[in-house]
All heavy atoms as a GROMACS GRO file, in nm:
protein
  623
    1MET      N    1   6.453   5.022   2.679
    1MET     CA    2   6.310   4.994   2.680
    1MET      C    3   6.242   5.097   2.771
    1MET      O    4   6.280   5.111   2.886
    1MET     CB    5   6.288   4.850   2.732
    1MET     CG    6   6.144   4.805   2.728
    1MET     SD    7   6.118   4.636   2.790
    1MET     CE    8   6.178   4.538   2.656
    2ASP      N    9   6.144   5.168   2.717
    2ASP     CA   10   6.076   5.268   2.800
    2ASP      C   11   5.969   5.202   2.887
    2ASP      O   12   5.942   5.082   2.877
    2ASP     CB   13   6.019   5.381   2.715
    2ASP     CG   14   5.902   5.339   2.627
    2ASP    OD1   15   5.845   5.232   2.649
    2ASP    OD2   16   5.867   5.416   2.536
    3THR      N   17   5.906   5.281   2.973
    3THR     CA   18   5.810   5.230   3.070
    3THR      C   19   5.692   5.163   3.002
    3THR      O   20   5.647   5.056   3.045
    3THR     CB   21   5.760   5.344   3.161
    3THR    OG1   22   5.873   5.407   3.221
    3THR    CG2   23   5.668   5.294   3.268
    4LYS      N   24   5.642   5.221   2.894
    4LYS     CA   25   5.529   5.163   2.823
    4LYS      C   26   5.565   5.025   2.768
    4LYS      O   27   5.486   4.931   2.778
    4LYS     CB   28   5.485   5.256   2.710
    4LYS     CG   29   5.362   5.208   2.637
    4LYS     CD   30   5.319   5.307   2.531
    4LYS     CE   31   5.198   5.257   2.456
    4LYS     NZ   32   5.153   5.348   2.353
    5GLU      N   33   5.683   5.012   2.711
    5GLU     CA   34   5.728   4.884   2.658
    5GLU      C   35   5.744   4.781   2.769
    5GLU      O   36   5.711   4.664   2.752
    5GLU     CB   37   5.859   4.900   2.583
    5GLU     CG   38   5.846   4.977   2.454
    5GLU     CD   39   5.979   5.012   2.392
    5GLU    OE1   40   6.077   5.030   2.468
    5GLU    OE2   41   5.986   5.021   2.269
    6LYS      N   42   5.795   4.823   2.884
    6LYS     CA   43   5.810   4.732   2.997
    6LYS      C   44   5.675   4.682   3.045
    6LYS      O   45   5.658   4.564   3.075
    6LYS     CB   46   5.884   4.800   3.112
    6LYS     CG   47   6.030   4.821   3.086
    6LYS     CD   48   6.096   4.889   3.203
    6LYS     CE   49   6.242   4.919   3.173
    6LYS     NZ   50   6.306   4.993   3.282
    7ARG      N   51   5.576   4.773   3.054
    7ARG     CA   52   5.441   4.732   3.096
    7ARG      C   53   5.383   4.632   2.997
    7ARG      O   54   5.323   4.534   3.036
    7ARG     CB   55   5.350   4.854   3.109
    7ARG     CG   56   5.354   4.914   3.246
    7ARG     CD   57   5.248   5.019   3.262
    7ARG     NE   58   5.316   5.148   3.254
    7ARG     CZ   59   5.280   5.251   3.181
    7ARG    NH1   60   5.171   5.247   3.111
    7ARG    NH2   61   5.351   5.361   3.180
    8GLN      N   62   5.402   4.658   2.868
    8GLN     CA   63   5.349   4.568   2.766
    8GLN      C   64   5.416   4.430   2.776
    8GLN      O   65   5.350   4.329   2.771
    8GLN     CB   66   5.370   4.625   2.625
    8GLN     CG   67   5.318   4.536   2.514
    8GLN     CD   68   5.168   4.512   2.520
    8GLN    OE1   69   5.092   4.602   2.554
    8GLN    NE2   70   5.127   4.393   2.487
    9ALA      N   71   5.547   4.430   2.795
    9ALA     CA   72   5.620   4.304   2.806
    9ALA      C   73   5.575   4.227   2.929
    9ALA      O   74   5.554   4.106   2.924
    9ALA     CB   75   5.770   4.330   2.811
   10SER      N   76   5.556   4.295   3.042
   10SER     CA   77   5.515   4.226   3.163
   10SER      C   78   5.371   4.176   3.154
   10SER      O   79   5.336   4.076   3.213
   10SER     CB   80   5.534   4.314   3.287
   10SER     OG   81   5.444   4.422   3.283
   11SER      N   82   5.286   4.244   3.078
   11SER     CA   83   5.148   4.198   3.065
   11SER      C   84   5.137   4.078   2.972
   11SER      O   85   5.036   4.009   2.972
   11SER     CB   86   5.057   4.312   3.018
   11SER     OG   87   5.090   4.348   2.886
   12ASP      N   88   5.240   4.053   2.891
   12ASP     CA   89   5.239   3.940   2.801
   12ASP      C   90   5.290   3.812   2.867
   12ASP      O   91   5.280   3.705   2.808
   12ASP     CB   92   5.326   3.969   2.677
   12ASP     CG   93   5.265   4.077   2.589
   12ASP    OD1   94   5.144   4.102   2.600
   12ASP    OD2   95   5.340   4.137   2.510
   13VAL      N   96   5.344   3.823   2.987
   13VAL     CA   97   5.400   3.706   3.055
   13VAL      C   98   5.286   3.621   3.109
   13VAL      O   99   5.192   3.671   3.170
   13VAL     CB  100   5.493   3.750   3.171
   13VAL    CG1  101   5.539   3.630   3.250
   13VAL    CG2  102   5.610   3.827   3.116
   14SER      N  103   5.294   3.491   3.085
   14SER     CA  104   5.192   3.400   3.134
   14SER      C  105   5.257   3.303   3.232
   14SER      O  106   5.368   3.256   3.209
   14SER     CB  107   5.131   3.323   3.017
   14SER     OG  108   5.036   3.232   3.065
   15ILE      N  109   5.188   3.277   3.340
   15ILE     CA  110   5.239   3.186   3.442
   15ILE      C  111   5.154   3.060   3.439
   15ILE      O  112   5.031   3.067   3.432
   15ILE     CB  113   5.235   3.251   3.581
   15ILE    CG1  114   5.323   3.376   3.584
   15ILE    CG2  115   5.281   3.153   3.688
   15ILE    CD1  116   5.314   3.455   3.712
   16ASP      N  117   5.218   2.946   3.445
   16ASP     CA  118   5.150   2.818   3.447
   16ASP      C  119   5.051   2.814   3.564
   16ASP      O  120   5.089   2.836   3.678
   16ASP     CB  121   5.254   2.707   3.462
   16ASP     CG  122   5.196   2.568   3.460
   16ASP    OD1  123   5.073   2.552   3.469
   16ASP    OD2  124   5.275   2.472   3.450
   17PRO      N  125   4.923   2.788   3.537
   17PRO     CA  126   4.823   2.784   3.644
   17PRO      C  127   4.858   2.688   3.757
   17PRO      O  128   4.826   2.714   3.873
   17PRO     CB  129   4.695   2.740   3.573
   17PRO     CG  130   4.713   2.782   3.431
   17PRO     CD  131   4.862   2.768   3.406
   18GLN      N  132   4.926   2.579   3.725
   18GLN     CA  133   4.966   2.484   3.830
   18GLN      C  134   5.066   2.547   3.926
   18GLN      O  135   5.059   2.527   4.047
   18GLN     CB  136   5.025   2.357   3.769
   18GLN     CG  137   5.056   2.251   3.872
   18GLN     CD  138   5.107   2.122   3.810
   18GLN    OE1  139   5.123   2.111   3.690
   18GLN    NE2  140   5.133   2.024   3.894
   19LEU      N  141   5.157   2.627   3.874
   19LEU     CA  142   5.253   2.698   3.960
   19LEU      C  143   5.182   2.799   4.048
   19LEU      O  144   5.217   2.816   4.165
   19LEU     CB  145   5.360   2.768   3.875
   19LEU     CG  146   5.464   2.678   3.810
   19LEU    CD1  147   5.557   2.761   3.722
   19LEU    CD2  148   5.542   2.602   3.913
   20ILE      N  149   5.083   2.865   3.992
   20ILE     CA  150   5.006   2.961   4.072
   20ILE      C  151   4.932   2.888   4.184
   20ILE      O  152   4.930   2.934   4.298
   20ILE     CB  153   4.909   3.041   3.982
   20ILE    CG1  154   4.990   3.129   3.886
   20ILE    CG2  155   4.814   3.125   4.067
   20ILE    CD1  156   4.907   3.199   3.781
   21GLU      N  157   4.872   2.774   4.153
   21GLU     CA  158   4.802   2.697   4.256
   21GLU      C  159   4.898   2.649   4.365
   21GLU      O  160   4.866   2.657   4.484
   21GLU     CB  161   4.731   2.578   4.192
   21GLU     CG  162   4.611   2.618   4.109
   21GLU     CD  163   4.546   2.501   4.037
   21GLU    OE1  164   4.570   2.384   4.076
   21GLU    OE2  165   4.471   2.527   3.942
   22GLN      N  166   5.016   2.602   4.325
   22GLN     CA  167   5.115   2.558   4.423
   22GLN      C  168   5.163   2.674   4.508
   22GLN      O  169   5.176   2.662   4.630
   22GLN     CB  170   5.234   2.491   4.353
   22GLN     CG  171   5.201   2.358   4.290
   22GLN     CD  172   5.314   2.304   4.204
   22GLN    OE1  173   5.412   2.374   4.172
   22GLN    NE2  174   5.302   2.179   4.163
   23GLY      N  175   5.188   2.788   4.445
   23GLY     CA  176   5.230   2.906   4.519
   23GLY      C  177   5.123   2.955   4.614
   23GLY      O  178   5.152   2.994   4.728
   24THR      N  179   4.999   2.949   4.569
   24THR     CA  180   4.887   2.990   4.653
   24THR      C  181   4.876   2.900   4.776
   24THR      O  182   4.860   2.949   4.888
   24THR     CB  183   4.755   2.987   4.572
   24THR    OG1  184   4.768   3.077   4.462
   24THR    CG2  185   4.637   3.026   4.656
   25ALA      N  186   4.888   2.770   4.754
   25ALA     CA  187   4.881   2.676   4.867
   25ALA      C  188   4.997   2.698   4.963
   25ALA      O  189   4.979   2.697   5.086
   25ALA     CB  190   4.882   2.532   4.815
   26GLN      N  191   5.117   2.719   4.910
   26GLN     CA  192   5.235   2.744   4.994
   26GLN      C  193   5.216   2.870   5.078
   26GLN      O  194   5.240   2.871   5.198
   26GLN     CB  195   5.360   2.757   4.907
   26GLN     CG  196   5.486   2.793   4.983
   26GLN     CD  197   5.538   2.682   5.070
   26GLN    OE1  198   5.520   2.564   5.038
   26GLN    NE2  199   5.600   2.717   5.181
   27LEU      N  200   5.172   2.977   5.013
   27LEU     CA  201   5.153   3.103   5.085
   27LEU      C  202   5.042   3.092   5.189
   27LEU      O  203   5.055   3.145   5.300
   27LEU     CB  204   5.123   3.216   4.987
   27LEU     CG  205   5.243   3.266   4.906
   27LEU    CD1  206   5.198   3.358   4.794
   27LEU    CD2  207   5.344   3.336   4.995
   28ALA      N  208   4.935   3.022   5.156
   28ALA     CA  209   4.826   3.005   5.252
   28ALA      C  210   4.876   2.931   5.376
   28ALA      O  211   4.841   2.968   5.490
   28ALA     CB  212   4.710   2.930   5.188
   29GLY      N  213   4.960   2.830   5.356
   29GLY     CA  214   5.018   2.758   5.469
   29GLY      C  215   5.108   2.846   5.554
   29GLY      O  216   5.103   2.842   5.677
   30GLU      N  217   5.191   2.926   5.488
   30GLU     CA  218   5.279   3.017   5.560
   30GLU      C  219   5.199   3.122   5.637
   30GLU      O  220   5.235   3.157   5.750
   30GLU     CB  221   5.376   3.085   5.463
   30GLU     CG  222   5.480   2.989   5.406
   30GLU     CD  223   5.573   3.056   5.306
   30GLU    OE1  224   5.581   3.181   5.304
   30GLU    OE2  225   5.639   2.983   5.231
   31ILE      N  226   5.093   3.170   5.577
   31ILE     CA  227   5.008   3.270   5.643
   31ILE      C  228   4.947   3.212   5.770
   31ILE      O  229   4.948   3.277   5.875
   31ILE     CB  230   4.900   3.322   5.546
   31ILE    CG1  231   4.965   3.414   5.441
   31ILE    CG2  232   4.787   3.394   5.620
   31ILE    CD1  233   4.876   3.449   5.324
   32GLU      N  234   4.896   3.091   5.762
   32GLU     CA  235   4.838   3.026   5.881
   32GLU      C  236   4.943   3.008   5.990
   32GLU      O  237   4.917   3.032   6.108
   32GLU     CB  238   4.774   2.892   5.844
   32GLU     CG  239   4.638   2.905   5.784
   32GLU     CD  240   4.541   2.984   5.870
   32GLU    OE1  241   4.524   2.952   5.990
   32GLU    OE2  242   4.482   3.080   5.817
   33LEU      N  243   5.062   2.963   5.951
   33LEU     CA  244   5.170   2.943   6.047
   33LEU      C  245   5.208   3.075   6.116
   33LEU      O  246   5.220   3.081   6.239
   33LEU     CB  247   5.292   2.884   5.977
   33LEU     CG  248   5.413   2.852   6.063
   33LEU    CD1  249   5.378   2.745   6.166
   33LEU    CD2  250   5.528   2.807   5.976
   34LEU      N  251   5.222   3.180   6.037
   34LEU     CA  252   5.256   3.310   6.094
   34LEU      C  253   5.147   3.361   6.188
   34LEU      O  254   5.176   3.415   6.294
   34LEU     CB  255   5.284   3.412   5.983
   34LEU     CG  256   5.416   3.391   5.909
   34LEU    CD1  257   5.417   3.469   5.778
   34LEU    CD2  258   5.534   3.430   5.996
   35LYS      N  259   5.021   3.343   6.149
   35LYS     CA  260   4.910   3.383   6.236
   35LYS      C  261   4.916   3.309   6.369
   35LYS      O  262   4.894   3.368   6.476
   35LYS     CB  263   4.776   3.357   6.168
   35LYS     CG  264   4.742   3.455   6.060
   35LYS     CD  265   4.607   3.420   5.998
   35LYS     CE  266   4.566   3.517   5.890
   35LYS     NZ  267   4.436   3.480   5.829
   36ASN      N  268   4.947   3.180   6.363
   36ASN     CA  269   4.958   3.100   6.486
   36ASN      C  270   5.073   3.149   6.574
   36ASN      O  271   5.058   3.160   6.696
   36ASN     CB  272   4.976   2.952   6.454
   36ASN     CG  273   4.851   2.890   6.397
   36ASN    OD1  274   4.739   2.938   6.418
   36ASN    ND2  275   4.867   2.782   6.322
   37TRP      N  276   5.188   3.178   6.513
   37TRP     CA  277   5.301   3.227   6.589
   37TRP      C  278   5.270   3.361   6.654
   37TRP      O  279   5.304   3.385   6.770
   37TRP     CB  280   5.424   3.240   6.500
   37TRP     CG  281   5.486   3.109   6.461
   37TRP    CD1  282   5.458   2.985   6.511
   37TRP    CD2  283   5.588   3.091   6.363
   37TRP    NE1  284   5.535   2.891   6.448
   37TRP    CE2  285   5.616   2.953   6.357
   37TRP    CE3  286   5.656   3.176   6.279
   37TRP    CZ2  287   5.711   2.899   6.271
   37TRP    CZ3  288   5.751   3.122   6.192
   37TRP    CH2  289   5.778   2.986   6.190
   38ILE      N  290   5.206   3.450   6.579
   38ILE     CA  291   5.168   3.582   6.632
   38ILE      C  292   5.073   3.565   6.750
   38ILE      O  293   5.091   3.627   6.855
   38ILE     CB  294   5.106   3.670   6.521
   38ILE    CG1  295   5.215   3.710   6.421
   38ILE    CG2  296   5.037   3.792   6.580
   38ILE    CD1  297   5.161   3.771   6.292
   39GLU      N  298   4.975   3.479   6.733
   39GLU     CA  299   4.877   3.455   6.840
   39GLU      C  300   4.945   3.399   6.965
   39GLU      O  301   4.915   3.441   7.077
   39GLU     CB  302   4.769   3.359   6.792
   39GLU     CG  303   4.659   3.337   6.892
   39GLU     CD  304   4.549   3.246   6.841
   39GLU    OE1  305   4.539   3.225   6.718
   39GLU    OE2  306   4.472   3.196   6.925
   40GLU      N  307   5.038   3.305   6.947
   40GLU     CA  308   5.110   3.247   7.061
   40GLU      C  309   5.187   3.354   7.138
   40GLU      O  310   5.184   3.357   7.261
   40GLU     CB  311   5.206   3.138   7.014
   40GLU     CG  312   5.138   3.009   6.975
   40GLU     CD  313   5.237   2.904   6.924
   40GLU    OE1  314   5.358   2.915   6.955
   40GLU    OE2  315   5.193   2.813   6.852
   41ILE      N  316   5.256   3.439   7.066
   41ILE     CA  317   5.335   3.544   7.133
   41ILE      C  318   5.242   3.641   7.205
   41ILE      O  319   5.266   3.679   7.320
   41ILE     CB  320   5.425   3.619   7.033
   41ILE    CG1  321   5.534   3.526   6.980
   41ILE    CG2  322   5.488   3.742   7.098
   41ILE    CD1  323   5.615   3.584   6.866
   42GLU      N  324   5.135   3.682   7.137
   42GLU     CA  325   5.043   3.778   7.198
   42GLU      C  326   4.975   3.719   7.322
   42GLU      O  327   4.957   3.789   7.422
   42GLU     CB  328   4.937   3.823   7.096
   42GLU     CG  329   4.996   3.912   6.989
   42GLU     CD  330   4.897   3.952   6.881
   42GLU    OE1  331   4.793   3.885   6.864
   42GLU    OE2  332   4.926   4.051   6.811
   43GLN      N  333   4.941   3.591   7.317
   43GLN     CA  334   4.875   3.529   7.431
   43GLN      C  335   4.972   3.498   7.546
   43GLN      O  336   4.931   3.486   7.659
   43GLN     CB  337   4.804   3.401   7.389
   43GLN     CG  338   4.680   3.427   7.306
   43GLN     CD  339   4.608   3.301   7.265
   43GLN    OE1  340   4.656   3.190   7.285
   43GLN    NE2  341   4.492   3.318   7.205
   44SER      N  342   5.100   3.489   7.515
   44SER     CA  343   5.198   3.456   7.618
   44SER      C  344   5.220   3.572   7.715
   44SER      O  345   5.262   3.551   7.828
   44SER     CB  346   5.332   3.418   7.554
   44SER     OG  347   5.399   3.534   7.506
   45GLY      N  348   5.192   3.692   7.669
   45GLY     CA  349   5.216   3.809   7.752
   45GLY      C  350   5.362   3.844   7.767
   45GLY      O  351   5.399   3.930   7.847
   46ASP      N  352   5.447   3.778   7.691
   46ASP     CA  353   5.591   3.802   7.696
   46ASP      C  354   5.621   3.938   7.633
   46ASP      O  355   5.594   3.961   7.515
   46ASP     CB  356   5.665   3.692   7.621
   46ASP     CG  357   5.815   3.700   7.633
   46ASP    OD1  358   5.867   3.800   7.687
   46ASP    OD2  359   5.883   3.605   7.587
   47ALA      N  360   5.675   4.029   7.714
   47ALA     CA  361   5.707   4.163   7.665
   47ALA      C  362   5.858   4.184   7.654
   47ALA      O  363   5.905   4.298   7.650
   47ALA     CB  364   5.645   4.268   7.756
   48SER      N  365   5.931   4.074   7.648
   48SER     CA  366   6.076   4.086   7.635
   48SER      C  367   6.111   4.144   7.499
   48SER      O  368   6.033   4.132   7.403
   48SER     CB  369   6.143   3.948   7.651
   48SER     OG  370   6.111   3.866   7.539
   49PRO      N  371   6.227   4.206   7.489
   49PRO     CA  372   6.268   4.262   7.359
   49PRO      C  373   6.270   4.156   7.248
   49PRO      O  374   6.232   4.185   7.134
   49PRO     CB  375   6.409   4.316   7.386
   49PRO     CG  376   6.414   4.343   7.532
   49PRO     CD  377   6.324   4.238   7.594
   50GLU      N  378   6.311   4.035   7.283
   50GLU     CA  379   6.318   3.929   7.183
   50GLU      C  380   6.178   3.894   7.132
   50GLU      O  381   6.157   3.876   7.011
   50GLU     CB  382   6.385   3.803   7.241
   50GLU     CG  383   6.531   3.821   7.275
   50GLU     CD  384   6.554   3.886   7.411
   50GLU    OE1  385   6.458   3.905   7.489
   50GLU    OE2  386   6.670   3.920   7.440
   51ALA      N  387   6.082   3.883   7.224
   51ALA     CA  388   5.945   3.849   7.185
   51ALA      C  389   5.884   3.962   7.102
   51ALA      O  390   5.815   3.936   7.002
   51ALA     CB  391   5.859   3.822   7.309
   52LEU      N  392   5.909   4.085   7.141
   52LEU     CA  393   5.855   4.198   7.066
   52LEU      C  394   5.918   4.208   6.927
   52LEU      O  395   5.849   4.240   6.829
   52LEU     CB  396   5.875   4.328   7.144
   52LEU     CG  397   5.798   4.336   7.277
   52LEU    CD1  398   5.831   4.466   7.350
   52LEU    CD2  399   5.648   4.324   7.254
   53ASP      N  400   6.048   4.178   6.918
   53ASP     CA  401   6.115   4.176   6.788
   53ASP      C  402   6.057   4.066   6.699
   53ASP      O  403   6.033   4.088   6.580
   53ASP     CB  404   6.266   4.155   6.803
   53ASP     CG  405   6.338   4.278   6.854
   53ASP    OD1  406   6.278   4.389   6.854
   53ASP    OD2  407   6.455   4.265   6.897
   54ALA      N  408   6.037   3.949   6.758
   54ALA     CA  409   5.979   3.837   6.682
   54ALA      C  410   5.838   3.873   6.636
   54ALA      O  411   5.801   3.847   6.520
   54ALA     CB  412   5.978   3.710   6.766
   55LEU      N  413   5.759   3.932   6.724
   55LEU     CA  414   5.623   3.970   6.690
   55LEU      C  415   5.622   4.069   6.573
   55LEU      O  416   5.545   4.054   6.478
   55LEU     CB  417   5.554   4.030   6.812
   55LEU     CG  418   5.406   4.065   6.799
   55LEU    CD1  419   5.324   3.941   6.765
   55LEU    CD2  420   5.356   4.127   6.928
   56SER      N  421   5.710   4.166   6.579
   56SER     CA  422   5.720   4.264   6.471
   56SER      C  423   5.760   4.197   6.340
   56SER      O  424   5.703   4.225   6.234
   56SER     CB  425   5.819   4.373   6.509
   56SER     OG  426   5.835   4.464   6.405
   57ALA      N  427   5.860   4.111   6.347
   57ALA     CA  428   5.908   4.042   6.227
   57ALA      C  429   5.798   3.953   6.168
   57ALA      O  430   5.777   3.952   6.046
   57ALA     CB  431   6.031   3.958   6.260
   58TYR      N  432   5.727   3.880   6.253
   58TYR     CA  433   5.620   3.792   6.205
   58TYR      C  434   5.507   3.872   6.142
   58TYR      O  435   5.448   3.830   6.042
   58TYR     CB  436   5.567   3.704   6.317
   58TYR     CG  437   5.665   3.603   6.371
   58TYR    CD1  438   5.651   3.551   6.499
   58TYR    CD2  439   5.773   3.558   6.296
   58TYR    CE1  440   5.740   3.458   6.550
   58TYR    CE2  441   5.864   3.466   6.345
   58TYR     CZ  442   5.847   3.416   6.472
   58TYR     OH  443   5.935   3.325   6.523
   59LYS      N  444   5.475   3.986   6.200
   59LYS     CA  445   5.370   4.070   6.142
   59LYS      C  446   5.413   4.126   6.007
   59LYS      O  447   5.332   4.132   5.914
   59LYS     CB  448   5.333   4.184   6.238
   59LYS     CG  449   5.249   4.135   6.356
   59LYS     CD  450   5.210   4.249   6.447
   59LYS     CE  451   5.120   4.199   6.559
   59LYS     NZ  452   5.074   4.308   6.647
   60ASP      N  453   5.540   4.163   5.994
   60ASP     CA  454   5.592   4.209   5.865
   60ASP      C  455   5.586   4.096   5.762
   60ASP      O  456   5.546   4.118   5.647
   60ASP     CB  457   5.736   4.259   5.878
   60ASP     CG  458   5.747   4.393   5.948
   60ASP    OD1  459   5.644   4.463   5.963
   60ASP    OD2  460   5.860   4.428   5.989
   61MET      N  461   5.627   3.977   5.803
   61MET     CA  462   5.623   3.862   5.713
   61MET      C  463   5.480   3.830   5.671
   61MET      O  464   5.453   3.798   5.555
   61MET     CB  465   5.688   3.740   5.776
   61MET     CG  466   5.839   3.747   5.784
   61MET     SD  467   5.912   3.592   5.840
   61MET     CE  468   5.914   3.618   6.016
   62LEU      N  469   5.386   3.839   5.767
   62LEU     CA  470   5.247   3.812   5.738
   62LEU      C  471   5.193   3.911   5.635
   62LEU      O  472   5.126   3.873   5.538
   62LEU     CB  473   5.164   3.818   5.866
   62LEU     CG  474   5.014   3.794   5.851
   62LEU    CD1  475   4.985   3.657   5.791
   62LEU    CD2  476   4.945   3.809   5.986
   63SER      N  477   5.226   4.037   5.652
   63SER     CA  478   5.183   4.139   5.557
   63SER      C  479   5.239   4.110   5.418
   63SER      O  480   5.167   4.117   5.317
   63SER     CB  481   5.228   4.277   5.605
   63SER     OG  482   5.195   4.374   5.511
   64SER      N  483   5.365   4.075   5.412
   64SER     CA  484   5.430   4.044   5.286
   64SER      C  485   5.365   3.923   5.218
   64SER      O  486   5.337   3.924   5.098
   64SER     CB  487   5.579   4.017   5.310
   64SER     OG  488   5.640   3.972   5.192
   65ARG      N  489   5.340   3.817   5.296
   65ARG     CA  490   5.278   3.697   5.240
   65ARG      C  491   5.136   3.727   5.190
   65ARG      O  492   5.096   3.676   5.085
   65ARG     CB  493   5.271   3.583   5.343
   65ARG     CG  494   5.403   3.530   5.397
   65ARG     CD  495   5.503   3.496   5.290
   65ARG     NE  496   5.619   3.428   5.340
   65ARG     CZ  497   5.726   3.484   5.394
   65ARG    NH1  498   5.732   3.613   5.411
   65ARG    NH2  499   5.828   3.411   5.433
   66ASN      N  500   5.062   3.809   5.264
   66ASN     CA  501   4.928   3.846   5.219
   66ASN      C  502   4.932   3.923   5.087
   66ASN      O  503   4.850   3.900   4.999
   66ASN     CB  504   4.855   3.927   5.326
   66ASN     CG  505   4.798   3.840   5.435
   66ASN    OD1  506   4.748   3.731   5.410
   66ASN    ND2  507   4.803   3.888   5.558
   67GLU      N  508   5.029   4.011   5.073
   67GLU     CA  509   5.045   4.085   4.948
   67GLU      C  510   5.081   3.991   4.832
   67GLU      O  511   5.028   4.004   4.722
   67GLU     CB  512   5.152   4.193   4.962
   67GLU     CG  513   5.110   4.309   5.049
   67GLU     CD  514   5.223   4.408   5.075
   67GLU    OE1  515   5.326   4.403   5.004
   67GLU    OE2  516   5.207   4.490   5.167
   68MET      N  517   5.172   3.898   4.857
   68MET     CA  518   5.210   3.801   4.754
   68MET      C  519   5.090   3.715   4.714
   68MET      O  520   5.068   3.688   4.595
   68MET     CB  521   5.325   3.713   4.801
   68MET     CG  522   5.458   3.783   4.804
   68MET     SD  523   5.595   3.670   4.838
   68MET     CE  524   5.592   3.666   5.016
   69LEU      N  525   5.012   3.670   4.812
   69LEU     CA  526   4.895   3.587   4.784
   69LEU      C  527   4.795   3.666   4.701
   69LEU      O  528   4.740   3.614   4.603
   69LEU     CB  529   4.833   3.538   4.915
   69LEU     CG  530   4.709   3.449   4.899
   69LEU    CD1  531   4.740   3.326   4.816
   69LEU    CD2  532   4.656   3.411   5.036
   70SER      N  533   4.773   3.789   4.736
   70SER     CA  534   4.681   3.874   4.660
   70SER      C  535   4.727   3.887   4.515
   70SER      O  536   4.647   3.877   4.422
   70SER     CB  537   4.671   4.010   4.727
   70SER     OG  538   4.587   4.094   4.654
   71ALA      N  539   4.856   3.908   4.495
   71ALA     CA  540   4.910   3.920   4.359
   71ALA      C  541   4.894   3.790   4.281
   71ALA      O  542   4.857   3.791   4.163
   71ALA     CB  543   5.057   3.960   4.365
   72LEU      N  544   4.918   3.678   4.347
   72LEU     CA  545   4.900   3.550   4.280
   72LEU      C  546   4.755   3.526   4.242
   72LEU      O  547   4.726   3.478   4.133
   72LEU     CB  548   4.948   3.435   4.370
   72LEU     CG  549   5.093   3.395   4.358
   72LEU    CD1  550   5.126   3.285   4.457
   72LEU    CD2  551   5.127   3.349   4.218
   73LEU      N  552   4.666   3.559   4.332
   73LEU     CA  553   4.523   3.540   4.303
   73LEU      C  554   4.477   3.630   4.189
   73LEU      O  555   4.396   3.588   4.106
   73LEU     CB  556   4.440   3.562   4.428
   73LEU     CG  557   4.458   3.457   4.538
   73LEU    CD1  558   4.382   3.497   4.664
   73LEU    CD2  559   4.416   3.320   4.490
   74ARG      N  560   4.532   3.752   4.181
   74ARG     CA  561   4.499   3.839   4.070
   74ARG      C  562   4.548   3.777   3.938
   74ARG      O  563   4.479   3.781   3.838
   74ARG     CB  564   4.559   3.978   4.088
   74ARG     CG  565   4.481   4.067   4.181
   74ARG     CD  566   4.529   4.213   4.172
   74ARG     NE  567   4.670   4.232   4.191
   74ARG     CZ  568   4.730   4.248   4.307
   74ARG    NH1  569   4.661   4.247   4.420
   74ARG    NH2  570   4.861   4.267   4.314
   75GLN      N  571   4.667   3.720   3.941
   75GLN     CA  572   4.722   3.656   3.821
   75GLN      C  573   4.638   3.534   3.783
   75GLN      O  574   4.607   3.512   3.667
   75GLN     CB  575   4.867   3.613   3.845
   75GLN     CG  576   4.930   3.540   3.728
   75GLN     CD  577   4.951   3.627   3.606
   75GLN    OE1  578   4.972   3.746   3.616
   75GLN    NE2  579   4.944   3.567   3.489
   76TYR      N  580   4.598   3.458   3.882
   76TYR     CA  581   4.520   3.336   3.858
   76TYR      C  582   4.384   3.369   3.800
   76TYR      O  583   4.333   3.298   3.715
   76TYR     CB  584   4.505   3.258   3.989
   76TYR     CG  585   4.438   3.124   3.974
   76TYR    CD1  586   4.505   3.018   3.914
   76TYR    CD2  587   4.308   3.104   4.019
   76TYR    CE1  588   4.445   2.895   3.899
   76TYR    CE2  589   4.248   2.979   4.007
   76TYR     CZ  590   4.316   2.877   3.945
   76TYR     OH  591   4.257   2.755   3.931
   77ASN      N  592   4.324   3.478   3.847
   77ASN     CA  593   4.190   3.517   3.802
   77ASN      C  594   4.193   3.610   3.682
   77ASN      O  595   4.090   3.659   3.640
   77ASN     CB  596   4.113   3.584   3.917
   77ASN     CG  597   4.087   3.486   4.029
   77ASN    OD1  598   4.054   3.371   4.006
   77ASN    ND2  599   4.105   3.531   4.152
   78LYS      N  600   4.313   3.632   3.629
   78LYS     CA  601   4.330   3.722   3.514
   78LYS      C  602   4.264   3.660   3.391
   78LYS      O  603   4.288   3.545   3.358
   78LYS     CB  604   4.480   3.741   3.488
   78LYS     CG  605   4.514   3.831   3.375
   78LYS     CD  606   4.664   3.844   3.366
   78LYS     CE  607   4.707   3.881   3.229
   78LYS     NZ  608   4.852   3.886   3.215
   79PRO      N  609   4.178   3.736   3.321
   79PRO     CA  610   4.116   3.681   3.199
   79PRO      C  611   4.221   3.661   3.090
   79PRO      O  612   4.311   3.742   3.074
   79PRO     CB  613   4.015   3.787   3.160
   79PRO     CG  614   4.056   3.912   3.230
   79PRO     CD  615   4.137   3.872   3.349
   80ASP      N  616   4.209   3.551   3.020
   80ASP     CA  617   4.305   3.520   2.912
   80ASP      C  618   4.271   3.588   2.783
   80ASP      O  619   4.168   3.622   2.750
   80ASP     CB  620   4.313   3.370   2.889
   80ASP     CG  621   4.379   3.299   3.008
   80ASP    OD1  622   4.467   3.360   3.070
   80ASP    OD2  623   4.341   3.186   3.036
   0.00000   0.00000   0.00000
């Protein structure tokens, strides 16, 4: 299957709107939790290697969750 065929096949895939809503709610909850954890670490002033590693990991996770949420919202708002 060439690239054009793959794009066509992927554009034909439909996701149940209820699953998108559930995924959106799940990701929104995870995003809030990660933001809270990041804020706690930043406000603690803890500069230990463990805290800095956790902060980096949480920021990476937050970025990933935001990207996933954006993709889900694009799918949800996709015209049929």
